[in-house]
Each structure stands twice: as C-alpha cells, then as structure tokens.
C-alpha atoms as a printed R data frame, in Angstrom:
    type eleno elety resid chain resno      x      y      z
1   ATOM     1    CA   MET     A     1 64.737 37.687 33.361
2   ATOM     2    CA   ILE     A     2 68.380 37.414 31.643
3   ATOM     3    CA   GLN     A     3 67.847 33.623 31.603
4   ATOM     4    CA   ARG     A     4 65.169 33.678 29.640
5   ATOM     5    CA   VAL     A     5 66.149 32.985 25.723
6   ATOM     6    CA   GLN     A     6 64.259 35.969 24.849
7   ATOM     7    CA   SER     A     7 65.992 38.545 26.913
8   ATOM     8    CA   ILE     A     8 69.339 37.523 25.018
9   ATOM     9    CA   TRP     A     9 67.801 37.801 21.282
10  ATOM    10    CA   LEU     A    10 66.461 41.509 22.162
11  ATOM    11    CA   PHE     A    11 69.668 42.546 23.946
12  ATOM    12    CA   LEU     A    12 71.361 41.580 20.452
13  ATOM    13    CA   ALA     A    13 68.769 43.174 18.239
14  ATOM    14    CA   ALA     A    14 69.770 46.269 20.506
15  ATOM    15    CA   LEU     A    15 73.245 45.874 20.024
16  ATOM    16    CA   THR     A    16 73.101 45.709 16.372
17  ATOM    17    CA   LEU     A    17 70.986 48.563 16.052
18  ATOM    18    CA   PHE     A    18 73.589 50.581 18.008
19  ATOM    19    CA   LEU     A    19 76.339 49.020 16.010
20  ATOM    20    CA   LEU     A    20 74.231 50.731 13.106
21  ATOM    21    CA   VAL     A    21 75.105 54.213 14.558
22  ATOM    22    CA   ILE     A    22 79.003 53.366 14.572
23  ATOM    23    CA   LEU     A    23 79.209 51.096 11.598
24  ATOM    24    CA   PRO     A    24 79.274 52.532  7.649
25  ATOM    25    CA   VAL     A    25 76.813 51.338  5.768
26  ATOM    26    CA   LEU     A    26 78.344 52.176  2.274
27  ATOM    27    CA   ILE     A    27 81.081 53.694  0.607
28  ATOM    28    CA   ILE     A    28 80.976 55.300 -2.482
29  ATOM    29    CA   HIS     A    29 84.053 55.613 -4.478
30  ATOM    30    CA   GLY     A    30 84.758 58.769 -6.397
31  ATOM    31    CA   ALA     A    31 87.091 61.076 -8.061
32  ATOM    32    CA   PRO     A    32 88.008 63.900 -4.899
33  ATOM    33    CA   GLY     A    33 87.556 61.379 -2.772
34  ATOM    34    CA   ASP     A    34 85.446 58.437 -0.553
35  ATOM    35    CA   LEU     A    35 82.080 59.041  0.852
36  ATOM    36    CA   THR     A    36 81.313 56.818  3.384
37  ATOM    37    CA   PHE     A    37 77.202 57.116  4.528
38  ATOM    38    CA   GLN     A    38 77.153 56.443  7.825
39  ATOM    39    CA   ILE     A    39 73.300 56.874  9.918
40  ATOM    40    CA   GLY     A    40 74.850 59.493 11.501
41  ATOM    41    CA   GLY     A    41 75.265 61.332  8.150
42  ATOM    42    CA   ILE     A    42 77.623 61.921  5.417
43  ATOM    43    CA   TYR     A    43 81.378 61.507  5.946
44  ATOM    44    CA   GLU     A    44 84.136 62.675  3.007
45  ATOM    45    CA   LYS     A    45 87.511 61.893  3.026
46  ATOM    46    CA   VAL     A    46 90.082 63.734  1.190
47  ATOM    47    CA   ASN     A    47 93.906 63.288  1.815
48  ATOM    48    CA   ASN     A    48 93.188 60.643  4.281
49  ATOM    49    CA   ILE     A    49 91.225 63.437  6.637
50  ATOM    50    CA   SER     A    50 87.558 62.287  7.602
51  ATOM    51    CA   GLN     A    51 84.737 65.669  7.367
52  ATOM    52    CA   LYS     A    52 81.014 65.636  8.021
53  ATOM    53    CA   THR     A    53 79.278 66.974  4.736
54  ATOM    54    CA   GLU     A    54 75.695 66.191  5.594
55  ATOM    55    CA   SER     A    55 74.102 65.424  9.448
56  ATOM    56    CA   PHE     A    56 71.197 63.098  9.187
57  ATOM    57    CA   THR     A    57 70.307 64.208 13.054
58  ATOM    58    CA   ALA     A    58 66.550 62.617 12.669
59  ATOM    59    CA   LEU     A    59 67.292 59.368 11.089
60  ATOM    60    CA   PHE     A    60 70.352 59.239 13.950
61  ATOM    61    CA   GLY     A    61 67.879 59.555 16.798
62  ATOM    62    CA   ALA     A    62 65.173 57.103 15.620
63  ATOM    63    CA   THR     A    63 67.829 54.734 15.487
64  ATOM    64    CA   ILE     A    64 68.262 54.979 18.837
65  ATOM    65    CA   ALA     A    65 65.148 55.273 19.791
66  ATOM    66    CA   VAL     A    66 64.303 51.721 17.778
67  ATOM    67    CA   GLY     A    67 67.247 50.121 19.740
68  ATOM    68    CA   LEU     A    68 66.555 52.005 23.521
69  ATOM    69    CA   LEU     A    69 62.825 50.002 22.851
70  ATOM    70    CA   CYS     A    70 64.784 46.546 21.633
71  ATOM    71    CA   LEU     A    71 66.801 47.032 25.257
72  ATOM    72    CA   ALA     A    72 63.496 48.107 27.011
73  ATOM    73    CA   ASN     A    73 61.947 45.154 26.196
74  ATOM    74    CA   ILE     A    74 63.754 42.688 27.952
75  ATOM    75    CA   PHE     A    75 62.189 44.300 31.435
76  ATOM    76    CA   THR     A    76 58.669 43.211 29.976
77  ATOM    77    CA   PHE     A    77 59.649 39.738 31.104
78  ATOM    78    CA   LYS     A    78 56.320 39.547 32.576
79  ATOM    79    CA   ASN     A    79 53.725 40.286 30.361
80  ATOM    80    CA   ARG     A    80 54.280 37.777 27.479
81  ATOM    81    CA   THR     A    81 51.874 39.116 24.826
82  ATOM    82    CA   LEU     A    82 52.837 42.769 25.686
83  ATOM    83    CA   GLN     A    83 56.505 41.377 24.918
84  ATOM    84    CA   LYS     A    84 55.817 40.069 21.488
85  ATOM    85    CA   ARG     A    85 53.518 43.238 20.409
86  ATOM    86    CA   ILE     A    86 56.586 45.655 21.239
87  ATOM    87    CA   ILE     A    87 58.990 43.268 19.445
88  ATOM    88    CA   LEU     A    88 56.208 43.510 16.573
89  ATOM    89    CA   LEU     A    89 55.698 47.203 16.666
90  ATOM    90    CA   THR     A    90 60.312 47.223 16.854
91  ATOM    91    CA   ILE     A    91 60.123 45.089 13.467
92  ATOM    92    CA   VAL     A    92 58.147 47.505 11.523
93  ATOM    93    CA   LEU     A    93 60.597 50.401 13.036
94  ATOM    94    CA   ILE     A    94 63.384 48.755 11.830
95  ATOM    95    CA   LEU     A    95 61.901 48.273  8.796
96  ATOM    96    CA   ALA     A    96 60.995 51.932  8.708
97  ATOM    97    CA   LEU     A    97 64.284 52.645  9.473
98  ATOM    98    CA   ALA     A    98 65.854 51.123  6.534
99  ATOM    99    CA   ALA     A    99 63.615 52.401  3.867
100 ATOM   100    CA   TRP     A   100 64.536 55.794  5.410
101 ATOM   101    CA   ALA     A   101 68.257 54.990  5.130
102 ATOM   102    CA   THR     A   102 67.827 53.812  1.545
103 ATOM   103    CA   ASN     A   103 65.958 57.082  0.507
104 ATOM   104    CA   TYR     A   104 68.896 58.639  2.142
105 ATOM   105    CA   ALA     A   105 71.289 56.986  0.684
106 ATOM   106    CA   LEU     A   106 69.237 57.107 -2.989
107 ATOM   107    CA   HIS     A   107 69.931 61.219 -2.817
108 ATOM   108    CA   ILE     A   108 73.849 60.908 -2.250
109 ATOM   109    CA   PRO     A   109 75.051 62.900 -5.629
110 ATOM   110    CA   ARG     A   110 77.978 60.977 -6.840
111 ATOM   111    CA   ILE     A   111 76.454 57.276 -6.092
112 ATOM   112    CA   SER     A   112 76.013 56.658 -9.410
113 ATOM   113    CA   ALA     A   113 79.960 56.511 -9.773
114 ATOM   114    CA   GLY     A   114 80.149 53.552 -7.586
115 ATOM   115    CA   PHE     A   115 79.361 52.101 -3.965
116 ATOM   116    CA   THR     A   116 80.245 49.182 -1.774
117 ATOM   117    CA   LEU     A   117 77.922 47.770  1.080
118 ATOM   118    CA   SER     A   118 79.517 48.108  4.184
119 ATOM   119    CA   ALA     A   119 78.889 45.980  7.724
120 ATOM   120    CA   GLY     A   120 76.206 48.533  8.771
121 ATOM   121    CA   ALA     A   121 74.273 47.518  5.530
122 ATOM   122    CA   TYR     A   122 73.263 44.209  6.653
123 ATOM   123    CA   LEU     A   123 72.488 45.229 10.510
124 ATOM   124    CA   PRO     A   124 68.780 45.587  9.843
125 ATOM   125    CA   VAL     A   125 68.602 42.018  8.544
126 ATOM   126    CA   LEU     A   126 70.220 40.992 11.514
127 ATOM   127    CA   SER     A   127 68.663 42.536 14.325
128 ATOM   128    CA   LEU     A   128 65.194 41.373 12.517
129 ATOM   129    CA   ILE     A   129 66.459 37.919 12.456
130 ATOM   130    CA   PHE     A   130 67.166 38.606 16.317
131 ATOM   131    CA   CYS     A   131 63.661 39.829 16.920
132 ATOM   132    CA   ALA     A   132 62.066 36.939 15.504
133 ATOM   133    CA   LEU     A   133 64.397 34.391 17.292
134 ATOM   134    CA   ALA     A   134 62.844 36.418 20.452
135 ATOM   135    CA   ILE     A   135 59.521 35.995 19.299
136 ATOM   136    CA   ARG     A   136 60.198 32.725 19.048
137 ATOM   137    CA   GLY     A   137 61.710 32.472 22.410
138 ATOM   138    CA   ILE     A   138 58.141 33.804 23.723
139 ATOM   139    CA   ASN     A   139 55.852 31.386 21.851
140 ATOM   140    CA   LYS     A   140 58.197 28.449 23.584
141 ATOM   141    CA   ASP     A   141 57.556 30.040 26.824
142 ATOM   142    CA   ASP     A   142 53.718 30.322 26.423
143 ATOM   143    CA   GLN     A   143 53.717 26.692 25.162
144 ATOM   144    CA   LEU     A   144 56.003 25.462 27.846
145 ATOM   145    CA   ILE     A   145 53.240 27.521 30.679
146 ATOM   146    CA   ARG     A   146 50.273 25.980 29.012
147 ATOM   147    CA   SER     A   147 51.649 22.311 29.391
148 ATOM   148    CA   ALA     A   148 52.400 23.146 33.070
149 ATOM   149    CA   ASP     A   149 48.827 24.183 33.337
150 ATOM   150    CA   ARG     A   150 47.380 21.107 31.518
151 ATOM   151    CA   LEU     A   151 49.345 18.978 34.095
152 ATOM   152    CA   ARG     A   152 47.856 20.187 37.287
C-alpha cells in the first residue's frame, strides 16, 4: 500500500488540503485593521488581537471531507480503476472548492482596498498537481501489470 508512489502523492494531496484549513488564503489590508480570509472564516486583526467576524462552516466541512476522501483513497490500491475514478472526483471537488472559496472572497466588503495572496491560495493548485501525479503512478502500475501479463 504505502510502497506505491501514488499512495505518497495521495497523502501529499490530502496534507495540502488539510493545510488549507489552517493557512490563510488572502490578507486584506484596511484602515481599522487587516482582515484574514481563511477557509474557516474571516478574521479581523485590530490592535494585535484576532477575532473571527464571519464563519464559513460549510466550506470548512467540505474541505475536510475532500481531504478525507483523498486520504481514504490510499486504501483502494487493489482496485486501480476505482482509485482513478475517485481521484478524478477529487479533482472536480477541489476545483469546486476553489471556486466556492473565490466566491466567498469576492464578497468581502473591503476587498477593493487591496489584498495580498497568502500561502493558502496556492494549496489547491498544489493538491491538483499531486492528484495528477497519483493518476500517473496508477497508469504506470497498469502498464507494468500488462507487460508482466504479456510475458506469461
């Protein structure tokens, strides 16, 4: 299970999705204080005190669910076609999560004041790359098994 390279790629994809929950996506600079947009909600920092001003429970739960799906997919290593289908579903869900988070970010009132993309903004792209590399590893396993079957 863990000796296959696609298991490592799937673990790294799940790890980046879980890091997306912790790391800020963007920081909005404003007059009274900075707003930090995370997947869990919006945090406002005034006088070095950070308070949660808005909560995104559904987005937070969906991100955790996609990360768990990616992590659980490691254990379907015996059925490679199912594993590829689940990875394709995960890719679609990651794209949907990124669109959903972008929609929330665009509706923040002070976004026109200026913002800085943080590390969390790049994590969905990184998890998509890891999922694509996992599919490539599964395809290499398929080729190896087909060539071994031809030798028999």
